[in-house]
Rosetta silent file (secondary structure, phi, psi, omega in degrees, C-alpha in Angstrom):
SEQUENCE: MVKVVAYISSVLLSGAGAWVVSRFALRYHLIDVPTDRSSHSVSTPKGGGVGILAAFVLASALLGISPRIWMPAAVVSLVSFYGDRYGLSPKLRLFVQFIVAALFLYMAGLQPESLPHVAVCLFLLLFVVGTANFYNFMDGINGIAGITGVIGFGFLAFYSFQWGGDALLTALALCVSLSCLGFLPFNIPGARVFMGDVGSVLLGFIFAQMVVLLSKSLLDFVCLISFIFPFYADEIITMWLRLKSRDDLVIPHRRHLYQILANEWGISHWKISTGYGLFQLVVGSSVLILRPFGAISVLLLLAVCLCGFILTSFMFRRRFLT
SCORE:     score description
SCORE:     0.000 S_00000001
   1 L     0.000  -40.456  179.856    4.872  -30.971  -58.330 S_00000001
   2 H   -61.419  -40.300  179.844    2.923  -28.232  -56.543 S_00000001
   3 H   -64.206  -39.879  179.035    4.097  -29.565  -53.175 S_00000001
   4 H   -62.246  -43.228  177.657    7.721  -29.527  -54.316 S_00000001
   5 H   -61.383  -41.487  179.214    7.347  -25.901  -55.395 S_00000001
   6 H   -63.995  -41.240 -179.676    5.783  -25.095  -52.007 S_00000001
   7 H   -64.657  -48.194 -177.839    8.654  -26.801  -50.154 S_00000001
   8 H   -65.329  -44.097 -178.367   11.385  -25.036  -52.138 S_00000001
   9 H   -65.399  -31.057  179.564    9.688  -21.650  -51.997 S_00000001
  10 H   -63.675  -42.587  178.397    9.262  -21.970  -48.216 S_00000001
  11 H   -67.141  -48.722 -173.852   13.021  -22.266  -47.709 S_00000001
  12 H   -69.374  -42.173 -176.174   13.928  -19.559  -50.214 S_00000001
  13 H   -69.611  -39.512  178.236   11.256  -17.033  -49.292 S_00000001
  14 H   -65.936  -40.313  176.881   11.906  -17.197  -45.565 S_00000001
  15 H   -65.484  -40.589  178.917   15.624  -16.770  -46.186 S_00000001
  16 H   -63.912  -41.282  178.554   14.993  -13.901  -48.579 S_00000001
  17 H   -62.583  -42.348  178.532   12.754  -12.161  -46.054 S_00000001
  18 H   -64.013  -39.878  179.672   15.397  -12.445  -43.352 S_00000001
  19 H   -65.354  -45.282 -179.194   18.035  -11.078  -45.736 S_00000001
  20 H   -60.410  -46.503 -179.463   15.911   -8.118  -46.797 S_00000001
  21 H   -64.920  -41.037  179.788   15.129   -7.142  -43.210 S_00000001
  22 H   -64.023  -28.810 -177.592   18.770   -7.518  -42.152 S_00000001
  23 H   -84.240  -37.412 -171.346   19.785   -5.250  -45.045 S_00000001
  24 H  -117.793   15.297 -176.614   17.134   -2.528  -44.777 S_00000001
  25 L   -60.959  -39.667 -177.977   16.078   -2.665  -41.112 S_00000001
  26 L   -62.451  -40.570 -179.403   17.671    0.679  -40.246 S_00000001
  27 L   -62.211  -36.822 -176.395   15.762    2.462  -42.996 S_00000001
  28 L  -103.409   14.987  174.481   12.430    1.122  -41.723 S_00000001
  29 L    58.201   41.581  176.368   13.288    1.433  -38.007 S_00000001
  30 L  -106.945   65.775 -177.229   13.232   -2.313  -37.373 S_00000001
  31 E  -121.758  130.630  175.737   16.054   -2.365  -34.851 S_00000001
  32 E   -93.897  108.984  179.695   16.070   -4.170  -31.521 S_00000001
  33 L   -90.744  123.972 -175.926   18.045   -2.025  -29.082 S_00000001
  34 L   -65.471  144.677  174.890   19.284   -4.081  -26.109 S_00000001
  35 L  -124.290 -176.252  178.913   18.096   -3.256  -22.590 S_00000001
  36 L   -70.062   -8.620  177.513   18.904   -4.673  -19.181 S_00000001
  37 L   -97.430   -3.956 -175.310   16.217   -7.292  -19.877 S_00000001
  38 L   -85.899  159.540  175.803   17.779   -8.428  -23.167 S_00000001
  39 L  -105.413   10.799  175.057   19.983  -11.450  -23.756 S_00000001
  40 L  -126.757  159.554 -174.503   21.956   -9.664  -26.480 S_00000001
  41 L  -117.380   -1.427 -177.106   24.316   -6.699  -26.236 S_00000001
  42 L  -123.251  137.427  175.928   24.328   -5.325  -29.784 S_00000001
  43 L   -59.663  130.323 -171.508   21.529   -3.509  -31.637 S_00000001
  44 E  -136.408  139.997  175.394   20.177   -6.010  -34.164 S_00000001
  45 E   -56.896  144.468  178.023   17.570   -5.895  -36.963 S_00000001
  46 L  -130.644  163.560 -178.610   14.252   -7.476  -35.994 S_00000001
  47 L    95.346   11.333 -179.828   11.204   -8.635  -37.921 S_00000001
  48 L   -63.722  -16.105  177.656   13.066  -11.186  -40.045 S_00000001
  49 L   -69.519   -3.728  177.180   10.157  -13.564  -39.494 S_00000001
  50 H   -61.317  -28.919  176.045    8.252  -11.617  -42.152 S_00000001
  51 H   -68.135  -35.219  176.153    9.806  -14.070  -44.611 S_00000001
  52 H   -65.937  -39.997  176.312    8.274  -16.968  -42.682 S_00000001
  53 H   -60.980  -46.770  179.592    4.907  -15.215  -42.913 S_00000001
  54 H   -61.948  -41.485  178.832    5.313  -14.763  -46.673 S_00000001
  55 H   -63.943  -40.797  179.649    6.357  -18.408  -47.064 S_00000001
  56 H   -63.558  -45.797 -179.317    3.366  -19.571  -45.010 S_00000001
  57 H   -65.814  -44.113 -179.953    0.861  -17.544  -47.041 S_00000001
  58 H   -64.831  -44.411  178.975    2.368  -18.622  -50.377 S_00000001
  59 H   -61.110  -40.712  178.435    2.514  -22.287  -49.347 S_00000001
  60 H   -61.768  -41.854  179.422   -1.110  -22.106  -48.206 S_00000001
  61 H   -66.515  -43.594 -178.590   -2.134  -20.642  -51.564 S_00000001
  62 H   -65.782  -37.308 -176.991   -0.160  -23.226  -53.549 S_00000001
  63 H   -84.621   -9.425 -179.061   -1.527  -26.129  -51.521 S_00000001
  64 L    76.862   30.633  177.883   -5.107  -24.876  -51.611 S_00000001
  65 L   -70.053  137.720 -179.384   -5.361  -24.435  -47.825 S_00000001
  66 L   -61.608  137.741  175.230   -8.635  -22.852  -46.766 S_00000001
  67 H   -57.407  -22.861  178.041   -8.428  -19.148  -45.819 S_00000001
  68 H   -63.573  -19.007  178.866  -10.220  -20.166  -42.639 S_00000001
  69 H   -96.869  -52.148 -172.008   -6.902  -21.702  -41.565 S_00000001
  70 H   -83.254  -27.186 -176.045   -4.200  -19.399  -42.893 S_00000001
  71 H   -66.941  -44.165  177.273   -5.938  -16.021  -42.704 S_00000001
  72 H   -57.570  -43.375  179.501   -6.314  -15.885  -38.880 S_00000001
  73 H   -63.765  -40.247  179.701   -2.626  -16.712  -38.448 S_00000001
  74 H   -64.766  -40.233  179.282   -1.664  -14.108  -41.052 S_00000001
  75 H   -62.829  -47.743  179.404   -3.761  -11.424  -39.330 S_00000001
  76 H   -60.203  -40.481 -179.523   -2.182  -12.133  -35.937 S_00000001
  77 H   -67.153  -41.168  179.345    1.275  -12.069  -37.520 S_00000001
  78 H   -65.542  -39.485  175.307    0.646   -8.754  -39.315 S_00000001
  79 H   -61.979  -39.644  177.930   -0.570   -7.162  -36.084 S_00000001
  80 H   -66.310  -36.641  177.681    2.625   -8.439  -34.455 S_00000001
  81 H   -64.647  -38.222  174.776    4.675   -6.952  -37.304 S_00000001
  82 H   -60.675  -40.550  177.676    2.992   -3.616  -36.629 S_00000001
  83 H   -64.987  -38.553  176.104    4.083   -4.058  -33.020 S_00000001
  84 H   -58.919  -38.242 -174.549    7.663   -4.783  -34.146 S_00000001
  85 H   -85.944  -46.521 -172.316    7.662   -1.514  -36.104 S_00000001
  86 H  -112.753  -14.370 -174.321    5.592    0.896  -34.046 S_00000001
  87 L    88.855  144.952 -176.470    5.048   -0.800  -30.706 S_00000001
  88 L  -151.377  134.591 -178.656    1.778   -2.178  -29.411 S_00000001
  89 L   -66.258  142.065  179.765    0.379   -2.444  -25.888 S_00000001
  90 H   -56.583  -37.188 -177.887    0.232   -6.025  -24.554 S_00000001
  91 H   -66.206  -42.077  179.403   -3.454   -5.635  -23.701 S_00000001
  92 H   -66.494  -41.301  179.654   -4.400   -4.559  -27.230 S_00000001
  93 H   -63.384  -42.993  178.141   -2.354   -7.345  -28.769 S_00000001
  94 H   -62.895  -40.746  179.179   -3.977   -9.926  -26.480 S_00000001
  95 H   -58.852  -47.062  179.337   -7.423   -8.576  -27.319 S_00000001
  96 H   -62.729  -43.129 -178.882   -6.765   -9.001  -31.064 S_00000001
  97 H   -62.323  -41.740  179.680   -5.335  -12.479  -30.540 S_00000001
  98 H   -66.015  -41.310  179.264   -8.365  -13.646  -28.572 S_00000001
  99 H   -63.412  -47.728 -178.158  -10.785  -12.283  -31.179 S_00000001
 100 H   -66.646  -41.111  178.287   -8.914  -13.872  -34.081 S_00000001
 101 H   -62.924  -40.352  178.080   -8.449  -17.180  -32.226 S_00000001
 102 H   -63.233  -40.183  177.551  -12.171  -17.271  -31.429 S_00000001
 103 H   -64.326  -40.492  178.264  -12.980  -16.695  -35.104 S_00000001
 104 H   -61.164  -47.544 -179.195  -10.621  -19.502  -36.091 S_00000001
 105 H   -62.538  -39.355  178.559  -12.242  -21.936  -33.659 S_00000001
 106 H   -63.918  -45.902 -179.573  -15.703  -20.925  -34.856 S_00000001
 107 H   -69.395  -22.458  177.515  -14.738  -21.394  -38.517 S_00000001
 108 L   -81.670   -1.921  176.752  -13.140  -24.729  -37.618 S_00000001
 109 L    93.633    8.371  179.732  -16.554  -25.907  -36.436 S_00000001
 110 L   -94.890   94.507 -176.111  -15.913  -25.685  -32.697 S_00000001
 111 L  -120.594  135.580 -176.935  -19.043  -23.966  -31.456 S_00000001
 112 L   -72.390   96.022 -177.997  -20.351  -23.968  -27.854 S_00000001
 113 L   -97.037  -15.506  178.900  -23.607  -25.903  -28.099 S_00000001
 114 L  -152.845  173.932 -177.215  -23.719  -27.075  -24.459 S_00000001
 115 H   -58.628  -45.510  175.813  -21.900  -26.482  -21.185 S_00000001
 116 H   -60.381  -38.839  178.047  -19.205  -29.125  -21.856 S_00000001
 117 H   -64.219  -37.651  177.886  -18.696  -27.655  -25.323 S_00000001
 118 H   -61.352  -44.265 -179.993  -18.336  -24.198  -23.782 S_00000001
 119 H   -62.931  -43.287  179.177  -15.623  -25.487  -21.445 S_00000001
 120 H   -63.889  -44.432 -179.122  -13.757  -27.180  -24.303 S_00000001
 121 H   -64.013  -40.682  178.067  -13.980  -24.065  -26.501 S_00000001
 122 H   -64.875  -40.832  177.685  -12.729  -21.821  -23.701 S_00000001
 123 H   -61.585  -46.089 -178.774   -9.836  -24.191  -23.041 S_00000001
 124 H   -67.317  -33.769  176.321   -8.892  -24.277  -26.728 S_00000001
 125 H   -62.304  -47.310  177.065   -9.170  -20.493  -26.958 S_00000001
 126 H   -64.540  -36.459 -179.987   -6.723  -20.115  -24.084 S_00000001
 127 H   -63.573  -45.363 -178.399   -4.544  -22.829  -25.595 S_00000001
 128 H   -64.960  -50.636 -178.931   -4.249  -21.084  -28.984 S_00000001
 129 H   -66.820  -40.269  179.287   -3.531  -17.645  -27.563 S_00000001
 130 H   -62.469  -43.936 -179.392   -1.304  -19.067  -24.835 S_00000001
 131 H   -65.037  -40.098  177.692    0.802  -21.086  -27.272 S_00000001
 132 H   -58.837  -42.468 -178.904    1.252  -18.065  -29.561 S_00000001
 133 H   -78.406  -35.028  175.106    2.552  -16.028  -26.636 S_00000001
 134 H   -58.531  -45.695 -179.729    4.594  -18.842  -25.119 S_00000001
 135 H   -61.285  -40.892  179.892    6.432  -19.207  -28.412 S_00000001
 136 H   -64.870  -44.306 -179.281    7.003  -15.464  -28.482 S_00000001
 137 H   -65.035  -30.056 -178.010    8.298  -15.348  -24.900 S_00000001
 138 L   -82.677   -6.856  179.391   10.716  -18.193  -25.614 S_00000001
 139 L   -89.124   75.544 -176.230   12.221  -16.374  -28.598 S_00000001
 140 L  -127.415   -5.118  175.493   14.942  -14.605  -26.651 S_00000001
 141 L  -135.658  162.977 -175.822   18.261  -16.058  -27.800 S_00000001
 142 L   -59.972  126.478  169.946   19.779  -16.865  -31.161 S_00000001
 143 L    89.551  -17.854 -170.066   18.383  -19.937  -32.873 S_00000001
 144 H   -68.333  -40.070  179.961   15.952  -21.199  -30.249 S_00000001
 145 H   -72.269  -37.820 -179.577   12.716  -20.293  -32.081 S_00000001
 146 H   -68.578  -46.142  179.597   14.025  -21.454  -35.447 S_00000001
 147 H   -63.507  -43.685  178.298   15.380  -24.787  -34.236 S_00000001
 148 H   -61.683  -37.075  178.476   12.195  -25.470  -32.271 S_00000001
 149 H   -66.666  -43.633  178.644   10.162  -24.642  -35.387 S_00000001
 150 H   -58.106  -48.829 -175.674   12.144  -26.984  -37.627 S_00000001
 151 H   -74.501  -46.863 -175.873   11.758  -29.886  -35.200 S_00000001
 152 H   -62.208  -47.167 -179.893    8.260  -29.160  -33.893 S_00000001
 153 H   -75.013  -25.589  172.359    6.601  -28.709  -37.269 S_00000001
 154 H   -63.879  -43.993  175.189    8.619  -31.620  -38.625 S_00000001
 155 H   -61.466  -43.200  178.830    7.064  -33.808  -35.924 S_00000001
 156 H   -58.910  -43.073 -179.906    3.626  -32.393  -36.742 S_00000001
 157 H   -62.230  -44.394  179.768    4.105  -33.279  -40.408 S_00000001
 158 H   -63.957  -44.481 -178.845    5.140  -36.843  -39.532 S_00000001
 159 H   -62.769  -42.934  179.177    2.256  -37.269  -37.088 S_00000001
 160 H   -63.558  -39.756  178.932   -0.244  -35.943  -39.609 S_00000001
 161 H   -66.274  -40.499 -174.099    1.146  -38.264  -42.270 S_00000001
 162 H   -81.849  -39.359 -172.627    1.111  -41.282  -39.974 S_00000001
 163 H  -130.229  -15.771 -175.988   -2.105  -40.771  -38.007 S_00000001
 164 H   -81.739  -37.704  178.599   -3.830  -37.579  -39.086 S_00000001
 165 L    77.220    7.901 -179.722   -4.793  -38.535  -42.590 S_00000001
 166 L  -107.722  101.735 -175.322   -4.823  -34.904  -43.796 S_00000001
 167 H   -64.550  -35.536 -178.724   -2.398  -34.586  -46.694 S_00000001
 168 H   -67.990  -43.350  178.278   -2.761  -30.789  -46.944 S_00000001
 169 H   -67.289  -35.180  175.830   -1.946  -30.211  -43.269 S_00000001
 170 H   -59.290  -48.734 -179.450    0.979  -32.615  -43.569 S_00000001
 171 H   -65.203  -40.609 -179.317    2.383  -30.602  -46.473 S_00000001
 172 H   -65.974  -42.298  177.912    1.713  -27.274  -44.760 S_00000001
 173 H   -60.593  -40.939  178.572    3.444  -28.370  -41.548 S_00000001
 174 H   -66.061  -36.746  177.312    6.453  -29.459  -43.582 S_00000001
 175 H   -63.147  -42.311  179.189    6.470  -26.083  -45.366 S_00000001
 176 H   -65.585  -41.067  176.837    6.522  -24.234  -42.035 S_00000001
 177 H   -58.744  -44.195 -179.515    9.352  -26.473  -40.818 S_00000001
 178 H   -69.222  -32.844  177.509   11.334  -25.698  -43.975 S_00000001
 179 H   -66.598  -36.279  174.885   10.645  -21.970  -43.655 S_00000001
 180 H   -64.905  -38.088  177.543   12.211  -22.070  -40.178 S_00000001
 181 H   -63.584  -39.229  178.826   15.170  -23.885  -41.708 S_00000001
 182 H   -66.759  -29.188 -179.841   15.522  -21.123  -44.305 S_00000001
 183 H   -78.881  -31.816 -169.906   15.559  -18.477  -41.578 S_00000001
 184 H   -54.764  -42.038 -178.492   18.118  -20.179  -39.316 S_00000001
 185 H   -58.849  -19.945  179.815   21.345  -19.249  -41.188 S_00000001
 186 H   -91.696   -1.078 -173.180   20.552  -15.585  -40.493 S_00000001
 187 L  -129.075   -7.741 -178.057   20.024  -16.175  -36.774 S_00000001
 188 L  -150.946  142.652    2.520   22.583  -18.737  -35.650 S_00000001
 189 L   -74.832  -27.708  173.620   25.327  -19.015  -34.440 S_00000001
 190 L  -108.407  145.687 -174.578   25.419  -15.192  -34.567 S_00000001
 191 L   -90.648  114.382  168.753   22.259  -13.190  -35.249 S_00000001
 192 L   -84.385  -19.614  178.483   22.233  -11.008  -38.355 S_00000001
 193 L  -159.351  147.546  174.722   18.510  -10.542  -37.745 S_00000001
 194 L   -95.721  152.905  179.635   15.948  -11.491  -35.114 S_00000001
 195 L   -64.935  -40.528 -178.679   12.705  -13.266  -35.971 S_00000001
 196 H    76.698  170.827  179.407   10.616  -10.688  -34.124 S_00000001
 197 H   -61.711  -31.900 -179.279    7.023  -11.027  -32.984 S_00000001
 198 H   -57.207  -32.192 -179.702    5.901  -11.292  -36.597 S_00000001
 199 H   -94.190  -46.068 -174.224    7.602  -14.689  -36.780 S_00000001
 200 H   -70.266  -43.024  176.879    7.463  -16.089  -33.246 S_00000001
 201 H   -64.072  -39.646  177.897    3.794  -15.269  -32.587 S_00000001
 202 H   -58.975  -48.453 -177.381    2.964  -16.640  -36.038 S_00000001
 203 H   -62.982  -42.325  178.089    4.734  -19.949  -35.377 S_00000001
 204 H   -64.124  -39.840 -179.634    3.032  -20.391  -32.010 S_00000001
 205 H   -67.253  -44.764  179.305   -0.376  -19.581  -33.477 S_00000001
 206 H   -63.378  -42.808 -179.971    0.069  -21.968  -36.420 S_00000001
 207 H   -57.641  -47.973 -179.616    1.316  -24.726  -34.124 S_00000001
 208 H   -63.026  -40.263  177.316   -1.756  -24.383  -31.910 S_00000001
 209 H   -57.475  -46.285 -176.782   -4.038  -24.323  -34.967 S_00000001
 210 H   -67.581  -35.768  175.875   -2.570  -27.560  -36.260 S_00000001
 211 H   -61.012  -45.635  179.479   -2.883  -29.231  -32.862 S_00000001
 212 H   -61.732  -45.632 -175.071   -6.573  -28.295  -32.796 S_00000001
 213 H   -72.087  -29.666 -176.964   -7.176  -29.439  -36.373 S_00000001
 214 H   -91.790  -14.799 -175.952   -5.278  -32.729  -36.047 S_00000001
 215 L   -79.847  116.127  175.072   -6.594  -33.757  -32.618 S_00000001
 216 L  -106.474   -6.927 -177.926   -9.309  -36.366  -32.859 S_00000001
 217 L  -158.881  171.534  175.309   -8.852  -37.565  -29.287 S_00000001
 218 H   -60.588  -38.643  178.642   -7.101  -36.768  -26.014 S_00000001
 219 H   -58.116  -47.460  178.472   -4.266  -39.037  -27.117 S_00000001
 220 H   -58.056  -48.214 -176.731   -3.740  -36.965  -30.268 S_00000001
 221 H   -59.671  -47.182 -178.022   -3.798  -33.699  -28.325 S_00000001
 222 H   -63.493  -42.704  179.023   -1.298  -34.888  -25.712 S_00000001
 223 H   -63.205  -45.632 -174.371    1.054  -36.262  -28.362 S_00000001
 224 H   -66.294  -42.429 -178.885    0.887  -33.161  -30.522 S_00000001
 225 H   -68.663  -22.283 -179.157    1.553  -30.610  -27.797 S_00000001
 226 H   -67.508  -15.138 -174.415    4.598  -32.621  -26.703 S_00000001
 227 H   -72.568  -13.087  168.376    6.388  -31.673  -29.919 S_00000001
 228 H  -125.517   39.350 -176.139    7.386  -28.303  -28.435 S_00000001
 229 H   -50.582  -45.192 -178.476    7.572  -29.628  -24.871 S_00000001
 230 H   -57.925  -35.712  178.826   10.669  -27.603  -23.809 S_00000001
 231 H   -66.047  -47.671  178.726    8.870  -24.335  -24.591 S_00000001
 232 H   -61.465  -44.735 -176.522    5.787  -25.272  -22.560 S_00000001
 233 H   -63.058  -48.954 -178.177    7.902  -26.574  -19.667 S_00000001
 234 H   -63.897  -43.439 -177.798   10.172  -23.535  -19.436 S_00000001
 235 H   -67.564  -43.124 -178.785    7.309  -21.054  -19.764 S_00000001
 236 H   -64.243  -44.059  178.546    5.035  -22.769  -17.222 S_00000001
 237 H   -63.337  -42.965 -179.059    7.810  -23.018  -14.618 S_00000001
 238 H   -65.865  -41.384  177.401    8.824  -19.396  -15.194 S_00000001
 239 H   -62.054  -41.086  178.837    5.244  -18.160  -14.939 S_00000001
 240 H   -61.824  -43.951  179.382    4.815  -20.045  -11.655 S_00000001
 241 H   -64.705  -39.022 -179.345    7.982  -18.467  -10.234 S_00000001
 242 H   -71.474  -38.398  175.700    6.906  -14.995  -11.344 S_00000001
 243 H   -64.541  -39.352  178.192    3.430  -15.402   -9.908 S_00000001
 244 H   -61.857  -34.983  179.165    4.995  -16.621   -6.675 S_00000001
 245 L   -87.458    0.619 -179.022    7.101  -13.442   -6.625 S_00000001
 246 L    60.589   38.364  176.224    4.022  -11.372   -7.514 S_00000001
 247 L   -78.207  154.493  172.083    5.660  -10.062  -10.686 S_00000001
 248 L   -78.668  117.152 -172.409    3.668   -8.310  -13.383 S_00000001
 249 L   -67.836  -17.765 -178.523    3.474  -10.943  -16.132 S_00000001
 250 L   -89.222   -6.515  179.721    3.394   -8.365  -18.952 S_00000001
 251 L   -85.995  131.466  178.997    6.726   -6.804  -17.954 S_00000001
 252 L   -58.563  151.837 -175.568    9.777   -8.214  -19.841 S_00000001
 253 L  -152.904 -179.970  176.882   12.171  -10.281  -17.738 S_00000001
 254 L  -134.389   49.439 -175.076   15.127  -12.667  -17.847 S_00000001
 255 L  -110.528    1.087  171.577   13.883  -15.516  -15.672 S_00000001
 256 L   -65.846  153.307  178.569   13.386  -18.284  -18.240 S_00000001
 257 H   -58.477  -43.706 -177.527   15.872  -21.096  -17.866 S_00000001
 258 H   -62.608  -32.497  178.242   17.338  -20.417  -21.311 S_00000001
 259 H   -71.617  -39.427  178.289   17.906  -16.755  -20.310 S_00000001
 260 H   -65.130  -41.000  177.907   19.610  -17.739  -17.056 S_00000001
 261 H   -62.701  -38.215 -177.923   21.858  -20.153  -18.946 S_00000001
 262 H   -78.106  -43.344 -171.497   22.778  -17.420  -21.437 S_00000001
 263 H   -91.503  -49.476 -177.920   23.096  -14.427  -19.114 S_00000001
 264 L   -82.530  -36.304 -179.619   24.074  -15.699  -15.674 S_00000001
 265 L   -94.048  -12.448  174.622   25.979  -18.810  -16.735 S_00000001
 266 L    70.017   25.204  179.029   27.452  -17.296  -19.901 S_00000001
 267 L   -80.792  140.779 -178.440   26.724  -20.288  -22.134 S_00000001
 268 L   -59.457  141.740 -178.596   26.712  -19.567  -25.884 S_00000001
 269 H   -55.659  -44.342 -174.139   23.288  -19.044  -27.397 S_00000001
 270 H   -66.444  -30.833  178.454   23.762  -21.686  -30.072 S_00000001
 271 H   -69.439  -42.345  178.545   24.698  -24.302  -27.484 S_00000001
 272 H   -64.531  -46.751 -178.939   21.580  -23.606  -25.418 S_00000001
 273 H   -62.193  -40.356  177.474   19.323  -23.591  -28.489 S_00000001
 274 H   -65.721  -39.113  177.860   20.853  -26.841  -29.717 S_00000001
 275 H   -62.940  -43.146  176.193   20.388  -28.377  -26.277 S_00000001
 276 H   -61.611  -40.639  179.324   16.721  -27.414  -26.231 S_00000001
 277 H   -64.332  -40.566  178.626   16.375  -28.888  -29.721 S_00000001
 278 H   -65.775  -41.242  176.870   17.985  -32.177  -28.700 S_00000001
 279 H   -62.790  -40.763  176.988   15.702  -32.410  -25.662 S_00000001
 280 H   -60.675  -41.960  178.104   12.757  -31.695  -27.944 S_00000001
 281 H   -63.413  -42.842 -179.544   13.845  -34.510  -30.258 S_00000001
 282 H   -64.056  -47.121 -179.002   14.149  -36.970  -27.374 S_00000001
 283 H   -64.138  -48.835 -178.231   10.731  -36.113  -25.939 S_00000001
 284 H   -61.295  -43.106  179.562    8.974  -36.099  -29.319 S_00000001
 285 H   -65.746  -40.176  179.391   10.538  -39.379  -30.429 S_00000001
 286 H   -64.225  -38.854  178.658    9.705  -41.041  -27.101 S_00000001
 287 H   -63.921  -42.027  179.067    6.092  -39.907  -27.395 S_00000001
 288 H   -62.841  -36.740  179.156    5.817  -41.408  -30.874 S_00000001
 289 H   -67.819  -38.587 -176.086    7.192  -44.699  -29.563 S_00000001
 290 H   -86.366  -10.505 -176.224    4.729  -44.758  -26.658 S_00000001
 291 H   -52.890  -43.034 -179.447    1.683  -43.595  -28.619 S_00000001
 292 H   -60.278  -16.431 -177.244    0.431  -47.162  -29.365 S_00000001
 293 H   -92.460   -0.691  172.896    0.197  -47.765  -25.602 S_00000001
 294 L   102.782  172.080 -174.080   -2.346  -44.978  -25.078 S_00000001
 295 H   -65.121  -37.009 -178.379   -2.754  -41.549  -23.517 S_00000001
 296 H   -61.563  -42.952  179.535   -1.889  -42.640  -19.960 S_00000001
 297 H   -62.747  -42.058 -179.604    1.528  -43.902  -21.049 S_00000001
 298 H   -66.827  -42.326  179.200    2.260  -40.665  -22.907 S_00000001
 299 H   -63.280  -39.330  177.620    1.096  -38.538  -19.977 S_00000001
 300 H   -63.864  -41.017  177.419    3.315  -40.491  -17.574 S_00000001
 301 H   -60.936  -46.982 -178.705    6.278  -39.959  -19.872 S_00000001
 302 H   -65.419  -34.420  176.760    5.611  -36.220  -20.077 S_00000001
 303 H   -63.681  -42.075  177.727    5.231  -36.052  -16.288 S_00000001
 304 H   -63.975  -43.825  179.331    8.651  -37.693  -15.879 S_00000001
 305 H   -63.093  -39.673  179.493   10.156  -35.298  -18.447 S_00000001
 306 H   -65.973  -42.177  177.473    8.600  -32.317  -16.686 S_00000001
 307 H   -61.155  -41.932  177.170    9.989  -33.447  -13.329 S_00000001
 308 H   -62.903  -40.603  179.374   13.403  -33.817  -14.923 S_00000001
 309 H   -66.612  -40.016  179.661   13.141  -30.365  -16.470 S_00000001
 310 H   -63.630  -45.012  179.162   12.066  -28.852  -13.141 S_00000001
 311 H   -62.301  -43.969  178.304   15.008  -30.417  -11.296 S_00000001
 312 H   -63.037  -43.177 -179.434   17.425  -29.253  -13.986 S_00000001
 313 H   -59.283  -48.095 -177.729   15.869  -25.809  -13.974 S_00000001
 314 H   -72.476  -24.964  175.324   16.207  -25.331  -10.224 S_00000001
 315 H   -63.818  -40.686  179.511   19.744  -26.693  -10.274 S_00000001
 316 H   -83.436  -26.269 -177.078   20.755  -23.840  -12.584 S_00000001
 317 H   -84.497  -20.018 -163.510   18.440  -21.256  -11.029 S_00000001
 318 L   -55.641  -30.541 -178.442   19.233  -21.816   -7.350 S_00000001
 319 L   -82.779  -10.004 -172.482   21.906  -19.086   -7.179 S_00000001
 320 L  -122.721    1.680  177.434   19.719  -16.516   -8.920 S_00000001
 321 L   -67.540  136.247 -179.304   16.226  -17.028   -7.494 S_00000001
 322 L  -122.952    0.000    0.000   14.908  -13.885   -5.863 S_00000001
């Protein structure tokens, strides 16, 4: 019964949060004003992901999730909400994220006891902070963060149920998926409110946390990260192109594939977001099918998918590469 209450409240609370922000954003100065780097042309309320944060905290409390899991994510999200409202330098935000991520890993029992452990901990630290920011960077058009959240956390819940053996994490992942579902009607096909950093950074941070907590082997880790494969693929390719051009990585831009499709090709946001979601479903389902054959099979599949994504990306980018 408690789980049912958590599931229902996740949908309702996230939707309520999005509605409240869309209604009172002007009063509290939560407005995203478009710039030449934006993929939207109309000033729109932002910070609607505060409902997802509220749903996550309530679901964690109802399910009896340890504060060692939900509190770090909540802190990072609240700092991001402060950034949505008042602005926050990228360096300060990164500093906070690294500190909180390190505390999470320490409380999760991942402590550097030897040189190999140090390397693993450093990798996971970069992974958690990187995923939180990747998710944030990919939240630039209507629906893409919400759809990815519904599917990605849905996959996490299934994987945890099937192979993880942790009933609480299974339920929590499903709650996060449902909270994204509750937010979506306010963000697609037209955006009445944007998720904001409070929501997108939160979702990326939670996703990375769950990958860390559910991974018992390399196979688990590879399978789990594949559940938001389009986000990783688009961000990694875009970062490589920007580094090649010697761009400042902290400066906003419009060089992700989804941004080029929306801005240069003029494709509707909802179509792009749905396309990313369908690709995510195909990759995630294929990984689940190949999991019994081991990590090498899954890695080969992801390599093929990445090559396909790269070819598709450059096909659409070729007229706009600078």
